[in-house]
PDB file with SEQRES, HELIX, SHEET and CRYST1 records, atoms N, CA, C and O in Angstrom:
SEQRES   1 A   87  MET SER TRP LYS ARG LYS ASP GLY ARG ASN TYR GLN ASP          
SEQRES   2 A   87  VAL ASP LEU ALA ALA PHE ASP HIS LEU VAL LEU ALA ALA          
SEQRES   3 A   87  THR ALA GLU GLY LEU GLY THR CYS TRP ILE GLY ALA PHE          
SEQRES   4 A   87  GLU GLN GLY PRO LEU LYS GLU THR LEU GLY ILE PRO GLU          
SEQRES   5 A   87  GLU ILE GLU PRO ILE LEU LEU THR PRO LEU GLY TYR PRO          
SEQRES   6 A   87  ASP GLU ALA PRO PRO ALA ARG GLY ARG LYS PRO GLY LYS          
SEQRES   7 A   87  GLU PHE ILE HIS TRP ASN THR TRP LYS                          
HELIX    1 AA1 TYR A   11  ASP A   15  1                                   5    
HELIX    2 AA2 LEU A   16  ALA A   18  5                                   3    
HELIX    3 AA3 PHE A   19  ALA A   28  1                                  10    
HELIX    4 AA4 GLN A   41  LEU A   48  1                                   8    
HELIX    5 AA5 GLY A   77  GLU A   79  5                                   3    
SHEET    1 AA1 2 GLY A  32  THR A  33  0                                        
SHEET    2 AA1 2 LEU A  62  GLY A  63 -1                                        
CRYST1    1.000    1.000    1.000  90.00  90.00  90.00 P 1           1          
ATOM      1  N   MET A   1       6.955   2.589 -26.578  1.00  0.00           N  
ATOM      2  CA  MET A   1       8.367   2.620 -26.836  1.00  0.00           C  
ATOM      3  C   MET A   1       8.622   3.304 -28.182  1.00  0.00           C  
ATOM      4  O   MET A   1       7.961   2.980 -29.169  1.00  0.00           O  
ATOM      5  N   SER A   2       9.539   4.213 -28.234  1.00  0.00           N  
ATOM      6  CA  SER A   2       9.867   4.915 -29.472  1.00  0.00           C  
ATOM      7  C   SER A   2      11.199   4.475 -30.041  1.00  0.00           C  
ATOM      8  O   SER A   2      12.213   4.463 -29.343  1.00  0.00           O  
ATOM      9  N   TRP A   3      11.188   4.118 -31.298  1.00  0.00           N  
ATOM     10  CA  TRP A   3      12.385   3.662 -32.040  1.00  0.00           C  
ATOM     11  C   TRP A   3      12.672   4.707 -33.093  1.00  0.00           C  
ATOM     12  O   TRP A   3      12.507   4.440 -34.284  1.00  0.00           O  
ATOM     13  N   LYS A   4      13.095   5.887 -32.689  1.00  0.00           N  
ATOM     14  CA  LYS A   4      13.294   6.954 -33.656  1.00  0.00           C  
ATOM     15  C   LYS A   4      14.820   7.108 -34.006  1.00  0.00           C  
ATOM     16  O   LYS A   4      15.692   6.927 -33.156  1.00  0.00           O  
ATOM     17  N   ARG A   5      15.083   7.444 -35.273  1.00  0.00           N  
ATOM     18  CA  ARG A   5      16.389   7.814 -35.697  1.00  0.00           C  
ATOM     19  C   ARG A   5      16.670   9.272 -35.284  1.00  0.00           C  
ATOM     20  O   ARG A   5      15.767   9.970 -34.824  1.00  0.00           O  
ATOM     21  N   LYS A   6      17.895   9.717 -35.446  1.00  0.00           N  
ATOM     22  CA  LYS A   6      18.247  11.142 -35.125  1.00  0.00           C  
ATOM     23  C   LYS A   6      17.402  12.131 -35.969  1.00  0.00           C  
ATOM     24  O   LYS A   6      17.122  13.246 -35.528  1.00  0.00           O  
ATOM     25  N   ASP A   7      16.999  11.702 -37.194  1.00  0.00           N  
ATOM     26  CA  ASP A   7      16.238  12.619 -38.021  1.00  0.00           C  
ATOM     27  C   ASP A   7      14.728  12.507 -37.749  1.00  0.00           C  
ATOM     28  O   ASP A   7      13.918  13.083 -38.476  1.00  0.00           O  
ATOM     29  N   GLY A   8      14.365  11.772 -36.711  1.00  0.00           N  
ATOM     30  CA  GLY A   8      12.966  11.717 -36.320  1.00  0.00           C  
ATOM     31  C   GLY A   8      12.176  10.594 -36.998  1.00  0.00           C  
ATOM     32  O   GLY A   8      11.054  10.322 -36.572  1.00  0.00           O  
ATOM     33  N   ARG A   9      12.689   9.949 -38.000  1.00  0.00           N  
ATOM     34  CA  ARG A   9      12.064   8.888 -38.705  1.00  0.00           C  
ATOM     35  C   ARG A   9      11.987   7.569 -37.842  1.00  0.00           C  
ATOM     36  O   ARG A   9      12.929   7.197 -37.142  1.00  0.00           O  
ATOM     37  N   ASN A  10      10.878   6.943 -37.940  1.00  0.00           N  
ATOM     38  CA  ASN A  10      10.733   5.690 -37.209  1.00  0.00           C  
ATOM     39  C   ASN A  10      11.573   4.573 -37.805  1.00  0.00           C  
ATOM     40  O   ASN A  10      11.532   4.377 -39.020  1.00  0.00           O  
ATOM     41  N   TYR A  11      12.323   3.840 -37.015  1.00  0.00           N  
ATOM     42  CA  TYR A  11      13.200   2.780 -37.501  1.00  0.00           C  
ATOM     43  C   TYR A  11      12.343   1.691 -38.163  1.00  0.00           C  
ATOM     44  O   TYR A  11      12.828   1.071 -39.110  1.00  0.00           O  
ATOM     45  N   GLN A  12      11.111   1.418 -37.734  1.00  0.00           N  
ATOM     46  CA  GLN A  12      10.368   0.365 -38.367  1.00  0.00           C  
ATOM     47  C   GLN A  12      10.196   0.590 -39.875  1.00  0.00           C  
ATOM     48  O   GLN A  12      10.154  -0.364 -40.653  1.00  0.00           O  
ATOM     49  N   ASP A  13      10.097   1.868 -40.278  1.00  0.00           N  
ATOM     50  CA  ASP A  13      10.013   2.174 -41.711  1.00  0.00           C  
ATOM     51  C   ASP A  13      11.237   1.760 -42.438  1.00  0.00           C  
ATOM     52  O   ASP A  13      11.160   1.204 -43.534  1.00  0.00           O  
ATOM     53  N   VAL A  14      12.417   2.029 -41.826  1.00  0.00           N  
ATOM     54  CA  VAL A  14      13.724   1.734 -42.433  1.00  0.00           C  
ATOM     55  C   VAL A  14      13.942   0.205 -42.368  1.00  0.00           C  
ATOM     56  O   VAL A  14      14.403  -0.389 -43.343  1.00  0.00           O  
ATOM     57  N   ASP A  15      13.623  -0.415 -41.258  1.00  0.00           N  
ATOM     58  CA  ASP A  15      13.921  -1.813 -41.087  1.00  0.00           C  
ATOM     59  C   ASP A  15      13.096  -2.730 -41.964  1.00  0.00           C  
ATOM     60  O   ASP A  15      13.409  -3.918 -42.051  1.00  0.00           O  
ATOM     61  N   LEU A  16      12.054  -2.236 -42.620  1.00  0.00           N  
ATOM     62  CA  LEU A  16      11.262  -3.044 -43.540  1.00  0.00           C  
ATOM     63  C   LEU A  16      12.089  -3.626 -44.652  1.00  0.00           C  
ATOM     64  O   LEU A  16      11.719  -4.646 -45.234  1.00  0.00           O  
ATOM     65  N   ALA A  17      13.190  -3.005 -44.956  1.00  0.00           N  
ATOM     66  CA  ALA A  17      14.080  -3.517 -46.005  1.00  0.00           C  
ATOM     67  C   ALA A  17      14.544  -4.914 -45.639  1.00  0.00           C  
ATOM     68  O   ALA A  17      14.828  -5.708 -46.536  1.00  0.00           O  
ATOM     69  N   ALA A  18      14.633  -5.244 -44.377  1.00  0.00           N  
ATOM     70  CA  ALA A  18      15.016  -6.585 -43.948  1.00  0.00           C  
ATOM     71  C   ALA A  18      13.994  -7.637 -44.268  1.00  0.00           C  
ATOM     72  O   ALA A  18      14.283  -8.834 -44.240  1.00  0.00           O  
ATOM     73  N   PHE A  19      12.756  -7.174 -44.584  1.00  0.00           N  
ATOM     74  CA  PHE A  19      11.648  -8.062 -44.930  1.00  0.00           C  
ATOM     75  C   PHE A  19      12.042  -8.869 -46.175  1.00  0.00           C  
ATOM     76  O   PHE A  19      11.665 -10.035 -46.294  1.00  0.00           O  
ATOM     77  N   ASP A  20      12.786  -8.270 -47.092  1.00  0.00           N  
ATOM     78  CA  ASP A  20      13.254  -9.032 -48.283  1.00  0.00           C  
ATOM     79  C   ASP A  20      13.977 -10.291 -47.917  1.00  0.00           C  
ATOM     80  O   ASP A  20      13.865 -11.298 -48.616  1.00  0.00           O  
ATOM     81  N   HIS A  21      14.754 -10.259 -46.785  1.00  0.00           N  
ATOM     82  CA  HIS A  21      15.484 -11.436 -46.387  1.00  0.00           C  
ATOM     83  C   HIS A  21      14.563 -12.539 -45.969  1.00  0.00           C  
ATOM     84  O   HIS A  21      14.847 -13.708 -46.232  1.00  0.00           O  
ATOM     85  N   LEU A  22      13.441 -12.204 -45.310  1.00  0.00           N  
ATOM     86  CA  LEU A  22      12.436 -13.223 -44.993  1.00  0.00           C  
ATOM     87  C   LEU A  22      11.859 -13.848 -46.264  1.00  0.00           C  
ATOM     88  O   LEU A  22      11.700 -15.065 -46.361  1.00  0.00           O  
ATOM     89  N   VAL A  23      11.543 -12.966 -47.256  1.00  0.00           N  
ATOM     90  CA  VAL A  23      10.936 -13.429 -48.509  1.00  0.00           C  
ATOM     91  C   VAL A  23      11.965 -14.403 -49.221  1.00  0.00           C  
ATOM     92  O   VAL A  23      11.602 -15.487 -49.677  1.00  0.00           O  
ATOM     93  N   LEU A  24      13.240 -13.957 -49.284  1.00  0.00           N  
ATOM     94  CA  LEU A  24      14.234 -14.788 -49.972  1.00  0.00           C  
ATOM     95  C   LEU A  24      14.472 -16.129 -49.204  1.00  0.00           C  
ATOM     96  O   LEU A  24      14.630 -17.190 -49.809  1.00  0.00           O  
ATOM     97  N   ALA A  25      14.489 -16.034 -47.904  1.00  0.00           N  
ATOM     98  CA  ALA A  25      14.780 -17.249 -47.114  1.00  0.00           C  
ATOM     99  C   ALA A  25      13.542 -18.222 -47.253  1.00  0.00           C  
ATOM    100  O   ALA A  25      13.731 -19.436 -47.323  1.00  0.00           O  
ATOM    101  N   ALA A  26      12.346 -17.709 -47.290  1.00  0.00           N  
ATOM    102  CA  ALA A  26      11.168 -18.504 -47.498  1.00  0.00           C  
ATOM    103  C   ALA A  26      11.174 -19.172 -48.804  1.00  0.00           C  
ATOM    104  O   ALA A  26      10.821 -20.347 -48.908  1.00  0.00           O  
ATOM    105  N   THR A  27      11.577 -18.444 -49.844  1.00  0.00           N  
ATOM    106  CA  THR A  27      11.650 -18.942 -51.225  1.00  0.00           C  
ATOM    107  C   THR A  27      12.734 -20.079 -51.300  1.00  0.00           C  
ATOM    108  O   THR A  27      12.534 -21.087 -51.977  1.00  0.00           O  
ATOM    109  N   ALA A  28      13.805 -19.896 -50.634  1.00  0.00           N  
ATOM    110  CA  ALA A  28      14.902 -20.901 -50.617  1.00  0.00           C  
ATOM    111  C   ALA A  28      14.440 -22.184 -49.926  1.00  0.00           C  
ATOM    112  O   ALA A  28      15.004 -23.249 -50.179  1.00  0.00           O  
ATOM    113  N   GLU A  29      13.420 -22.105 -49.053  1.00  0.00           N  
ATOM    114  CA  GLU A  29      12.925 -23.315 -48.345  1.00  0.00           C  
ATOM    115  C   GLU A  29      11.688 -23.889 -49.096  1.00  0.00           C  
ATOM    116  O   GLU A  29      11.036 -24.813 -48.610  1.00  0.00           O  
ATOM    117  N   GLY A  30      11.381 -23.318 -50.293  1.00  0.00           N  
ATOM    118  CA  GLY A  30      10.248 -23.865 -51.023  1.00  0.00           C  
ATOM    119  C   GLY A  30       8.942 -23.315 -50.660  1.00  0.00           C  
ATOM    120  O   GLY A  30       7.912 -23.834 -51.091  1.00  0.00           O  
ATOM    121  N   LEU A  31       8.926 -22.260 -49.866  1.00  0.00           N  
ATOM    122  CA  LEU A  31       7.660 -21.556 -49.436  1.00  0.00           C  
ATOM    123  C   LEU A  31       7.322 -20.454 -50.419  1.00  0.00           C  
ATOM    124  O   LEU A  31       8.203 -19.925 -51.097  1.00  0.00           O  
ATOM    125  N   GLY A  32       6.065 -20.114 -50.495  1.00  0.00           N  
ATOM    126  CA  GLY A  32       5.565 -19.004 -51.305  1.00  0.00           C  
ATOM    127  C   GLY A  32       5.159 -17.871 -50.391  1.00  0.00           C  
ATOM    128  O   GLY A  32       4.625 -18.105 -49.306  1.00  0.00           O  
ATOM    129  N   THR A  33       5.407 -16.639 -50.820  1.00  0.00           N  
ATOM    130  CA  THR A  33       5.072 -15.449 -50.029  1.00  0.00           C  
ATOM    131  C   THR A  33       5.140 -14.182 -50.988  1.00  0.00           C  
ATOM    132  O   THR A  33       5.674 -14.223 -52.097  1.00  0.00           O  
ATOM    133  N   CYS A  34       4.589 -13.143 -50.484  1.00  0.00           N  
ATOM    134  CA  CYS A  34       4.660 -11.894 -51.248  1.00  0.00           C  
ATOM    135  C   CYS A  34       4.354 -10.744 -50.210  1.00  0.00           C  
ATOM    136  O   CYS A  34       3.830 -10.977 -49.121  1.00  0.00           O  
ATOM    137  N   TRP A  35       4.711  -9.525 -50.621  1.00  0.00           N  
ATOM    138  CA  TRP A  35       4.427  -8.382 -49.780  1.00  0.00           C  
ATOM    139  C   TRP A  35       2.982  -7.992 -49.881  1.00  0.00           C  
ATOM    140  O   TRP A  35       2.409  -8.075 -50.967  1.00  0.00           O  
ATOM    141  N   ILE A  36       2.362  -7.570 -48.800  1.00  0.00           N  
ATOM    142  CA  ILE A  36       1.019  -6.967 -48.819  1.00  0.00           C  
ATOM    143  C   ILE A  36       1.124  -5.636 -48.029  1.00  0.00           C  
ATOM    144  O   ILE A  36       1.264  -5.622 -46.806  1.00  0.00           O  
ATOM    145  N   GLY A  37       1.051  -4.566 -48.762  1.00  0.00           N  
ATOM    146  CA  GLY A  37       1.151  -3.244 -48.125  1.00  0.00           C  
ATOM    147  C   GLY A  37      -0.189  -2.477 -48.113  1.00  0.00           C  
ATOM    148  O   GLY A  37      -0.328  -1.461 -47.432  1.00  0.00           O  
ATOM    149  N   ALA A  38      -1.149  -2.975 -48.865  1.00  0.00           N  
ATOM    150  CA  ALA A  38      -2.449  -2.255 -48.950  1.00  0.00           C  
ATOM    151  C   ALA A  38      -3.485  -3.078 -48.182  1.00  0.00           C  
ATOM    152  O   ALA A  38      -3.994  -4.084 -48.676  1.00  0.00           O  
ATOM    153  N   PHE A  39      -3.781  -2.630 -46.972  1.00  0.00           N  
ATOM    154  CA  PHE A  39      -4.815  -3.324 -46.166  1.00  0.00           C  
ATOM    155  C   PHE A  39      -5.383  -2.286 -45.209  1.00  0.00           C  
ATOM    156  O   PHE A  39      -4.789  -1.241 -44.944  1.00  0.00           O  
ATOM    157  N   GLU A  40      -6.577  -2.630 -44.698  1.00  0.00           N  
ATOM    158  CA  GLU A  40      -7.269  -1.786 -43.757  1.00  0.00           C  
ATOM    159  C   GLU A  40      -6.716  -2.131 -42.322  1.00  0.00           C  
ATOM    160  O   GLU A  40      -6.860  -3.268 -41.872  1.00  0.00           O  
ATOM    161  N   GLN A  41      -6.112  -1.183 -41.639  1.00  0.00           N  
ATOM    162  CA  GLN A  41      -5.540  -1.443 -40.333  1.00  0.00           C  
ATOM    163  C   GLN A  41      -6.617  -1.768 -39.277  1.00  0.00           C  
ATOM    164  O   GLN A  41      -6.362  -2.607 -38.412  1.00  0.00           O  
ATOM    165  N   GLY A  42      -7.733  -1.180 -39.307  1.00  0.00           N  
ATOM    166  CA  GLY A  42      -8.761  -1.393 -38.297  1.00  0.00           C  
ATOM    167  C   GLY A  42      -9.147  -2.795 -38.159  1.00  0.00           C  
ATOM    168  O   GLY A  42      -8.968  -3.381 -37.091  1.00  0.00           O  
ATOM    169  N   PRO A  43      -9.702  -3.407 -39.244  1.00  0.00           N  
ATOM    170  CA  PRO A  43     -10.092  -4.804 -39.200  1.00  0.00           C  
ATOM    171  C   PRO A  43      -8.902  -5.728 -38.866  1.00  0.00           C  
ATOM    172  O   PRO A  43      -9.064  -6.696 -38.123  1.00  0.00           O  
ATOM    173  N   LEU A  44      -7.734  -5.439 -39.402  1.00  0.00           N  
ATOM    174  CA  LEU A  44      -6.588  -6.309 -39.068  1.00  0.00           C  
ATOM    175  C   LEU A  44      -6.271  -6.229 -37.600  1.00  0.00           C  
ATOM    176  O   LEU A  44      -6.073  -7.277 -36.985  1.00  0.00           O  
ATOM    177  N   LYS A  45      -6.209  -5.092 -37.005  1.00  0.00           N  
ATOM    178  CA  LYS A  45      -5.907  -4.921 -35.595  1.00  0.00           C  
ATOM    179  C   LYS A  45      -6.946  -5.630 -34.750  1.00  0.00           C  
ATOM    180  O   LYS A  45      -6.619  -6.253 -33.740  1.00  0.00           O  
ATOM    181  N   GLU A  46      -8.188  -5.534 -35.162  1.00  0.00           N  
ATOM    182  CA  GLU A  46      -9.292  -6.182 -34.440  1.00  0.00           C  
ATOM    183  C   GLU A  46      -9.155  -7.722 -34.493  1.00  0.00           C  
ATOM    184  O   GLU A  46      -9.262  -8.401 -33.472  1.00  0.00           O  
ATOM    185  N   THR A  47      -8.927  -8.230 -35.656  1.00  0.00           N  
ATOM    186  CA  THR A  47      -8.851  -9.668 -35.860  1.00  0.00           C  
ATOM    187  C   THR A  47      -7.673 -10.259 -35.111  1.00  0.00           C  
ATOM    188  O   THR A  47      -7.800 -11.312 -34.487  1.00  0.00           O  
ATOM    189  N   LEU A  48      -6.535  -9.599 -35.164  1.00  0.00           N  
ATOM    190  CA  LEU A  48      -5.278 -10.091 -34.534  1.00  0.00           C  
ATOM    191  C   LEU A  48      -5.034  -9.639 -33.128  1.00  0.00           C  
ATOM    192  O   LEU A  48      -4.088 -10.076 -32.472  1.00  0.00           O  
ATOM    193  N   GLY A  49      -5.914  -8.736 -32.655  1.00  0.00           N  
ATOM    194  CA  GLY A  49      -5.756  -8.247 -31.285  1.00  0.00           C  
ATOM    195  C   GLY A  49      -4.546  -7.325 -31.121  1.00  0.00           C  
ATOM    196  O   GLY A  49      -3.921  -7.296 -30.061  1.00  0.00           O  
ATOM    197  N   ILE A  50      -4.228  -6.589 -32.154  1.00  0.00           N  
ATOM    198  CA  ILE A  50      -3.060  -5.667 -32.163  1.00  0.00           C  
ATOM    199  C   ILE A  50      -3.438  -4.389 -31.411  1.00  0.00           C  
ATOM    200  O   ILE A  50      -4.464  -3.777 -31.705  1.00  0.00           O  
ATOM    201  N   PRO A  51      -2.610  -3.986 -30.440  1.00  0.00           N  
ATOM    202  CA  PRO A  51      -2.935  -2.774 -29.678  1.00  0.00           C  
ATOM    203  C   PRO A  51      -2.993  -1.530 -30.566  1.00  0.00           C  
ATOM    204  O   PRO A  51      -2.357  -1.455 -31.617  1.00  0.00           O  
ATOM    205  N   GLU A  52      -3.783  -0.556 -30.101  1.00  0.00           N  
ATOM    206  CA  GLU A  52      -3.996   0.636 -30.850  1.00  0.00           C  
ATOM    207  C   GLU A  52      -2.739   1.373 -31.181  1.00  0.00           C  
ATOM    208  O   GLU A  52      -2.640   1.930 -32.274  1.00  0.00           O  
ATOM    209  N   GLU A  53      -1.763   1.411 -30.294  1.00  0.00           N  
ATOM    210  CA  GLU A  53      -0.510   2.173 -30.495  1.00  0.00           C  
ATOM    211  C   GLU A  53       0.483   1.510 -31.477  1.00  0.00           C  
ATOM    212  O   GLU A  53       1.500   2.103 -31.834  1.00  0.00           O  
ATOM    213  N   ILE A  54       0.172   0.286 -31.899  1.00  0.00           N  
ATOM    214  CA  ILE A  54       1.002  -0.427 -32.813  1.00  0.00           C  
ATOM    215  C   ILE A  54       0.515  -0.206 -34.260  1.00  0.00           C  
ATOM    216  O   ILE A  54      -0.675  -0.367 -34.532  1.00  0.00           O  
ATOM    217  N   GLU A  55       1.400   0.154 -35.173  1.00  0.00           N  
ATOM    218  CA  GLU A  55       0.977   0.395 -36.535  1.00  0.00           C  
ATOM    219  C   GLU A  55       1.545  -0.683 -37.501  1.00  0.00           C  
ATOM    220  O   GLU A  55       2.711  -0.615 -37.888  1.00  0.00           O  
ATOM    221  N   PRO A  56       0.740  -1.635 -37.867  1.00  0.00           N  
ATOM    222  CA  PRO A  56       1.248  -2.644 -38.870  1.00  0.00           C  
ATOM    223  C   PRO A  56       1.510  -1.957 -40.179  1.00  0.00           C  
ATOM    224  O   PRO A  56       0.721  -1.120 -40.616  1.00  0.00           O  
ATOM    225  N   ILE A  57       2.611  -2.302 -40.812  1.00  0.00           N  
ATOM    226  CA  ILE A  57       2.979  -1.646 -42.080  1.00  0.00           C  
ATOM    227  C   ILE A  57       2.836  -2.595 -43.207  1.00  0.00           C  
ATOM    228  O   ILE A  57       2.442  -2.183 -44.298  1.00  0.00           O  
ATOM    229  N   LEU A  58       3.139  -3.876 -43.006  1.00  0.00           N  
ATOM    230  CA  LEU A  58       3.005  -4.848 -44.105  1.00  0.00           C  
ATOM    231  C   LEU A  58       2.651  -6.226 -43.580  1.00  0.00           C  
ATOM    232  O   LEU A  58       2.855  -6.545 -42.408  1.00  0.00           O  
ATOM    233  N   LEU A  59       2.130  -7.006 -44.456  1.00  0.00           N  
ATOM    234  CA  LEU A  59       1.809  -8.431 -44.116  1.00  0.00           C  
ATOM    235  C   LEU A  59       2.385  -9.325 -45.214  1.00  0.00           C  
ATOM    236  O   LEU A  59       2.816  -8.870 -46.274  1.00  0.00           O  
ATOM    237  N   THR A  60       2.368 -10.612 -44.903  1.00  0.00           N  
ATOM    238  CA  THR A  60       2.748 -11.574 -45.945  1.00  0.00           C  
ATOM    239  C   THR A  60       2.052 -12.901 -45.672  1.00  0.00           C  
ATOM    240  O   THR A  60       2.045 -13.364 -44.531  1.00  0.00           O  
ATOM    241  N   PRO A  61       1.480 -13.511 -46.672  1.00  0.00           N  
ATOM    242  CA  PRO A  61       1.001 -14.843 -46.525  1.00  0.00           C  
ATOM    243  C   PRO A  61       2.287 -15.732 -46.686  1.00  0.00           C  
ATOM    244  O   PRO A  61       3.261 -15.365 -47.343  1.00  0.00           O  
ATOM    245  N   LEU A  62       2.208 -16.866 -46.065  1.00  0.00           N  
ATOM    246  CA  LEU A  62       3.406 -17.754 -46.093  1.00  0.00           C  
ATOM    247  C   LEU A  62       2.866 -19.202 -46.130  1.00  0.00           C  
ATOM    248  O   LEU A  62       2.048 -19.590 -45.295  1.00  0.00           O  
ATOM    249  N   GLY A  63       3.324 -19.961 -47.081  1.00  0.00           N  
ATOM    250  CA  GLY A  63       2.835 -21.300 -47.183  1.00  0.00           C  
ATOM    251  C   GLY A  63       3.431 -22.018 -48.373  1.00  0.00           C  
ATOM    252  O   GLY A  63       4.192 -21.434 -49.145  1.00  0.00           O  
ATOM    253  N   TYR A  64       3.097 -23.241 -48.515  1.00  0.00           N  
ATOM    254  CA  TYR A  64       3.582 -24.059 -49.665  1.00  0.00           C  
ATOM    255  C   TYR A  64       2.678 -23.886 -50.821  1.00  0.00           C  
ATOM    256  O   TYR A  64       1.487 -24.179 -50.716  1.00  0.00           O  
ATOM    257  N   PRO A  65       3.201 -23.407 -51.966  1.00  0.00           N  
ATOM    258  CA  PRO A  65       2.421 -23.184 -53.132  1.00  0.00           C  
ATOM    259  C   PRO A  65       1.913 -24.485 -53.759  1.00  0.00           C  
ATOM    260  O   PRO A  65       2.619 -25.493 -53.740  1.00  0.00           O  
ATOM    261  N   ASP A  66       0.696 -24.474 -54.314  1.00  0.00           N  
ATOM    262  CA  ASP A  66       0.183 -25.682 -54.990  1.00  0.00           C  
ATOM    263  C   ASP A  66       0.515 -25.783 -56.428  1.00  0.00           C  
ATOM    264  O   ASP A  66       0.132 -26.742 -57.100  1.00  0.00           O  
ATOM    265  N   GLU A  67       1.221 -24.811 -56.915  1.00  0.00           N  
ATOM    266  CA  GLU A  67       1.667 -24.795 -58.294  1.00  0.00           C  
ATOM    267  C   GLU A  67       3.025 -24.071 -58.413  1.00  0.00           C  
ATOM    268  O   GLU A  67       3.422 -23.317 -57.525  1.00  0.00           O  
ATOM    269  N   ALA A  68       3.687 -24.310 -59.480  1.00  0.00           N  
ATOM    270  CA  ALA A  68       5.016 -23.718 -59.681  1.00  0.00           C  
ATOM    271  C   ALA A  68       5.080 -23.161 -61.104  1.00  0.00           C  
ATOM    272  O   ALA A  68       5.580 -23.829 -62.009  1.00  0.00           O  
ATOM    273  N   PRO A  69       4.587 -21.963 -61.303  1.00  0.00           N  
ATOM    274  CA  PRO A  69       4.612 -21.389 -62.661  1.00  0.00           C  
ATOM    275  C   PRO A  69       6.061 -21.107 -63.124  1.00  0.00           C  
ATOM    276  O   PRO A  69       6.940 -20.868 -62.295  1.00  0.00           O  
ATOM    277  N   PRO A  70       6.294 -21.135 -64.402  1.00  0.00           N  
ATOM    278  CA  PRO A  70       7.661 -20.868 -64.877  1.00  0.00           C  
ATOM    279  C   PRO A  70       8.104 -19.493 -64.583  1.00  0.00           C  
ATOM    280  O   PRO A  70       7.268 -18.591 -64.524  1.00  0.00           O  
ATOM    281  N   ALA A  71       9.387 -19.262 -64.389  1.00  0.00           N  
ATOM    282  CA  ALA A  71       9.885 -17.899 -64.133  1.00  0.00           C  
ATOM    283  C   ALA A  71       9.641 -17.049 -65.311  1.00  0.00           C  
ATOM    284  O   ALA A  71       9.710 -17.490 -66.458  1.00  0.00           O  
ATOM    285  N   ARG A  72       9.336 -15.754 -65.003  1.00  0.00           N  
ATOM    286  CA  ARG A  72       9.121 -14.816 -66.049  1.00  0.00           C  
ATOM    287  C   ARG A  72      10.483 -14.240 -66.543  1.00  0.00           C  
ATOM    288  O   ARG A  72      11.450 -14.221 -65.781  1.00  0.00           O  
ATOM    289  N   GLY A  73      10.551 -13.808 -67.725  1.00  0.00           N  
ATOM    290  CA  GLY A  73      11.784 -13.155 -68.306  1.00  0.00           C  
ATOM    291  C   GLY A  73      12.114 -11.861 -67.568  1.00  0.00           C  
ATOM    292  O   GLY A  73      11.248 -11.264 -66.928  1.00  0.00           O  
ATOM    293  N   ARG A  74      13.299 -11.459 -67.657  1.00  0.00           N  
ATOM    294  CA  ARG A  74      13.752 -10.226 -67.010  1.00  0.00           C  
ATOM    295  C   ARG A  74      13.945  -9.141 -68.092  1.00  0.00           C  
ATOM    296  O   ARG A  74      14.284  -9.427 -69.240  1.00  0.00           O  
ATOM    297  N   LYS A  75      13.716  -7.907 -67.677  1.00  0.00           N  
ATOM    298  CA  LYS A  75      14.041  -6.788 -68.561  1.00  0.00           C  
ATOM    299  C   LYS A  75      15.531  -6.701 -68.773  1.00  0.00           C  
ATOM    300  O   LYS A  75      16.308  -7.051 -67.885  1.00  0.00           O  
ATOM    301  N   PRO A  76      15.945  -6.232 -69.952  1.00  0.00           N  
ATOM    302  CA  PRO A  76      17.357  -6.020 -70.078  1.00  0.00           C  
ATOM    303  C   PRO A  76      17.825  -4.906 -69.218  1.00  0.00           C  
ATOM    304  O   PRO A  76      17.112  -3.916 -69.057  1.00  0.00           O  
ATOM    305  N   GLY A  77      18.999  -5.020 -68.654  1.00  0.00           N  
ATOM    306  CA  GLY A  77      19.531  -4.021 -67.743  1.00  0.00           C  
ATOM    307  C   GLY A  77      19.526  -2.623 -68.237  1.00  0.00           C  
ATOM    308  O   GLY A  77      19.296  -1.692 -67.466  1.00  0.00           O  
ATOM    309  N   LYS A  78      19.774  -2.442 -69.512  1.00  0.00           N  
ATOM    310  CA  LYS A  78      19.840  -1.137 -70.085  1.00  0.00           C  
ATOM    311  C   LYS A  78      18.495  -0.326 -69.972  1.00  0.00           C  
ATOM    312  O   LYS A  78      18.451   0.897 -70.105  1.00  0.00           O  
ATOM    313  N   GLU A  79      17.407  -1.120 -69.715  1.00  0.00           N  
ATOM    314  CA  GLU A  79      16.091  -0.443 -69.498  1.00  0.00           C  
ATOM    315  C   GLU A  79      15.947   0.153 -68.079  1.00  0.00           C  
ATOM    316  O   GLU A  79      15.064   0.984 -67.865  1.00  0.00           O  
ATOM    317  N   PHE A  80      16.731  -0.222 -67.175  1.00  0.00           N  
ATOM    318  CA  PHE A  80      16.567   0.285 -65.808  1.00  0.00           C  
ATOM    319  C   PHE A  80      17.882   0.649 -65.076  1.00  0.00           C  
ATOM    320  O   PHE A  80      17.826   1.154 -63.955  1.00  0.00           O  
ATOM    321  N   ILE A  81      19.037   0.409 -65.671  1.00  0.00           N  
ATOM    322  CA  ILE A  81      20.288   0.806 -65.018  1.00  0.00           C  
ATOM    323  C   ILE A  81      20.745   2.124 -65.694  1.00  0.00           C  
ATOM    324  O   ILE A  81      20.840   2.226 -66.917  1.00  0.00           O  
ATOM    325  N   HIS A  82      21.013   3.093 -64.856  1.00  0.00           N  
ATOM    326  CA  HIS A  82      21.445   4.450 -65.298  1.00  0.00           C  
ATOM    327  C   HIS A  82      22.733   4.790 -64.518  1.00  0.00           C  
ATOM    328  O   HIS A  82      22.817   4.508 -63.323  1.00  0.00           O  
ATOM    329  N   TRP A  83      23.669   5.355 -65.144  1.00  0.00           N  
ATOM    330  CA  TRP A  83      24.936   5.743 -64.513  1.00  0.00           C  
ATOM    331  C   TRP A  83      25.040   7.215 -64.325  1.00  0.00           C  
ATOM    332  O   TRP A  83      24.913   7.958 -65.298  1.00  0.00           O  
ATOM    333  N   ASN A  84      25.269   7.690 -63.108  1.00  0.00           N  
ATOM    334  CA  ASN A  84      25.481   9.072 -62.701  1.00  0.00           C  
ATOM    335  C   ASN A  84      24.330  10.045 -62.981  1.00  0.00           C  
ATOM    336  O   ASN A  84      24.505  11.261 -62.894  1.00  0.00           O  
ATOM    337  N   THR A  85      23.190   9.522 -63.307  1.00  0.00           N  
ATOM    338  CA  THR A  85      21.970  10.336 -63.500  1.00  0.00           C  
ATOM    339  C   THR A  85      20.763   9.537 -63.102  1.00  0.00           C  
ATOM    340  O   THR A  85      20.837   8.315 -62.972  1.00  0.00           O  
ATOM    341  N   TRP A  86      19.660  10.204 -62.909  1.00  0.00           N  
ATOM    342  CA  TRP A  86      18.426   9.509 -62.584  1.00  0.00           C  
ATOM    343  C   TRP A  86      17.942   8.708 -63.775  1.00  0.00           C  
ATOM    344  O   TRP A  86      17.491   7.572 -63.636  1.00  0.00           O  
ATOM    345  N   LYS A  87      18.042   9.315 -64.950  1.00  0.00           N  
ATOM    346  CA  LYS A  87      17.663   8.616 -66.192  1.00  0.00           C  
ATOM    347  C   LYS A  87      18.557   9.047 -67.321  1.00  0.00           C  
ATOM    348  O   LYS A  87      18.401   8.574 -68.447  1.00  0.00           O  
TER     349      LYS A  87                                                      
END                                                                             
């Protein structure tokens, strides 16, 4: 099955943005998770029985953390917010 946009791009690449919602919802429920985008597809497909034509793009562990480190400080907005230009 092909899920292509008019520009030929695969929708699964675009829809990954929705993954943030899963991460935020999990956090709101007290679960811990993170993105994993660097993995070997071959062993993953073999382990999980994923068909050859399916391309996994990201993974996430999901569970209850055994520790709760304090929140890290945030950068000041002026370090990364730019108006009307790239920088």
